[in-house]
C-alpha positions, 0 to 999 in steps of 0.5 A, spaced: 471 830 638 476 835 635 483 834 638 484 840 642 492 840 641 490 842 634 486 848 635 490 855 635 486 861 638 488 868 637 486 871 644 485 879 642 483 885 646 483 891 642 489 896 645 492 892 650 499 892 647 498 899 644 503 904 647 506 899 652 499 898 654 497 905 656 490 905 656 489 899 660 494 901 665 492 902 672 485 901 671 484 894 674 477 892 671 473 886 670 475 886 663 482 885 664 481 880 670 477 876 665 482 877 659 488 874 664 484 868 666 483 867 659 490 866 658 491 862 664 485 857 661 488 856 654 495 855 657 492 850 662 488 846 656 494 846 652 492 850 647 496 854 642 494 861 642 497 868 640 495 875 642 496 877 634 492 875 629 495 870 624 492 866 618 494 859 622 489 861 627 482 857 627 479 861 632 479 869 633 476 870 640 475 878 641 474 881 648 472 888 646 469 888 639 471 895 637 473 898 630 480 894 629 476 888 632 471 888 627 476 889 621 479 882 624 473 879 625 471 880 617 478 878 615 477 871 619 470 870 616 473 871 609 478 865 611 473 861 614 475 861 621 471 861 627 469 867 631 468 868 638 466 874 642 466 875 650 460 880 651 463 884 657 459 890 654 452 891 654 448 898 653 445 897 660 452 898 663 455 902 658 451 908 659 453 908 666 460 909 666 462 916 664 458 922 663 458 922 656 456 915 655 448 916 656 448 920 650 451 915 646 447 909 649 442 908 643 448 908 638 452 903 642 446 898 642 446 898 635 453 897 634 453 892 639 448 888 636 451 889 629 458 887 632 456 881 636 452 878 630 458 877 627 460 872 631 459 864 631 459 864 638 458 870 644 460 868 651 455 871 656 458 872 663 451 871 666 444 868 664 442 876 665 447 878 660 444 873 655 437 875 656 439 882 654 442 880 648 436 876 646 432 882 647 437 886 642 435 881 637 441 876 637 439 869 636 439 864 642 443 859 638 449 864 638 449 865 645 452 861 651 453 863 658 460 862 660 463 865 667 469 869 667 471 865 673 476 866 678 483 864 679 483 861 686 491 860 686 491 868 686 485 870 690 485 866 697 486 868 704 493 870 706 495 872 713 502 876 711 498 880 706 493 881 711 498 884 716 502 888 711 495 891 707 492 893 714 499 896 716 499 900 710 492 902 710 492 904 717 486 899 718 483 898 725 478 894 728 473 891 723 474 894 716 468 894 711 470 895 703 470 894 696 474 893 690 472 897 683 472 903 679 470 909 683 464 911 679 457 912 680 454 906 677 458 902 682 454 905 688 459 910 691 453 914 694 451 908 697 457 906 700 458 913 703 451 914 706 452 907 709 459 909 712 455 915 715 451 910 719 456 906 722 462 912 724 465 907 729 468 902 723 472 904 717 470 904 710 475 903 704 474 903 697 480 900 693 480 902 685 481 907 680 478 914 681 477 918 674 478 925 673 471 929 674 471 931 667 470 923 666 465 922 672 462 925 677 467 927 682 467 924 689 465 929 695 470 934 697 468 932 704 468 925 706 466 922 712 472 921 717 471 913 717 471 913 709 477 912 704 478 912 697 485 909 695 485 909 688 488 904 684 492 898 687 497 893 685 495 888 689 488 886 689 489 880 693 492 884 699 486 889 698 481 883 699 485 881 705 485 887 709 478 887 709 473 883 714 466 884 710 466 885 703 461 890 700 458 891 693 453 896 691 453 896 684 447 898 680 449 894 674 453 888 672 454 883 667 457 878 672 461 882 678 468 878 678 470 882 684 464 878 688 468 871 686 474 874 688 472 876 695 468 869 695 475 866 694 478 870 700 473 868 704 470 874 706 462 875 708 459 879 703 453 884 703 451 886 696 446 890 692 440 885 689 440 886 682 438 881 676 445 879 674 445 875 681 439 871 680 441 864 680 448 864 683 448 869 689 443 866 694 441 871 700 443 868 707 447 863 704 453 865 700 452 873 701 446 878 704 442 881 698 439 888 700 434 891 695 436 898 697 440 903 702 435 902 708 436 894 707 444 895 707 444 898 713 439 893 716 443 887 714 449 890 716 447 891 723 445 884 723 452 881 720 457 885 724 456 882 731 454 875 728 460 871 728 456 865 726 452 869 720 459 871 718 462 864 718 456 861 714 456 867 709 464 866 708 463 858 707 458 859 702 462 864 698 468 859 698 463 854 695 461 859 690 468 860 688 470 853 688 464 852 683 467 858 679 474 856 679 477 857 672 480 850 673 472 848 673 470 853 667 476 850 663 472 844 661 466 848 659 470 852 655 474 846 651 467 843 649 465 850 646 472 850 642 471 843 640 464 844 638 465 850 634 470 848 629 467 841 629 466 839 621 
């Protein structure tokens, strides 16, 4: 087996350092969480890594295969280096982000198929993502399921943060909420509709709000029990302010905030979509609802049921333990060793 101490990796996220990180500033996306997890994983494994390409690197690990990344991939391949790409983006989720994306979807599918095809190995955050890329025509031997993981040293229960956050956001009683970009794909409409059916409880959405030029704007008049905070710096504090976590997204490649909420010990109510098959289990680590009526039904069951909350919380914590980056690191190291093995 290859000596890990001799592997050097270029960990690359296009535009991450551009103009002091202005493009990624105050976004709080799963992509950024994954990138930071990768930094921690490489450091924990004792692997030498850089965020800028140099010829001493053995592996180029790309997070978003945009144009400069393609240039670096081709350069690395000419030098006989190995290339790994994380498939954070698929056309299925891309088309539902910004207003104009749906018009670019067909072109994006061709581009992603080409870009991912340049890699020696493509990390898929879930089995679902792998199935999508197989559908694009990518060979199965290039695709490996590798969870983005969760850092349980950061995402955890914290009574001080809970008290401070609940004071800051004027929380009272049972608070239900979510974390993520406030875009239609994440289920904004369902979130507001659900809040209307439970006017006695507060609903808080923590996450960046884009200009209406980019996405459909939030309703001008929200129910009085609904609040959209915009971007928040301390996501763990936001999770700790909540009593029940809602995740109503229509399309994900994994959904890292689910693992983060699970690590905090929150009972979770989630819209059932294909990417969760095999790792989210209804009535064990979450409640999975097919539609808005089921969301209401399950929430009415969950709110008064202390035993159910406890069971879901415990099941979620077990899930987070399994998906901890410390556990994922073993699989990650094996992938690195295999890809550069003579």
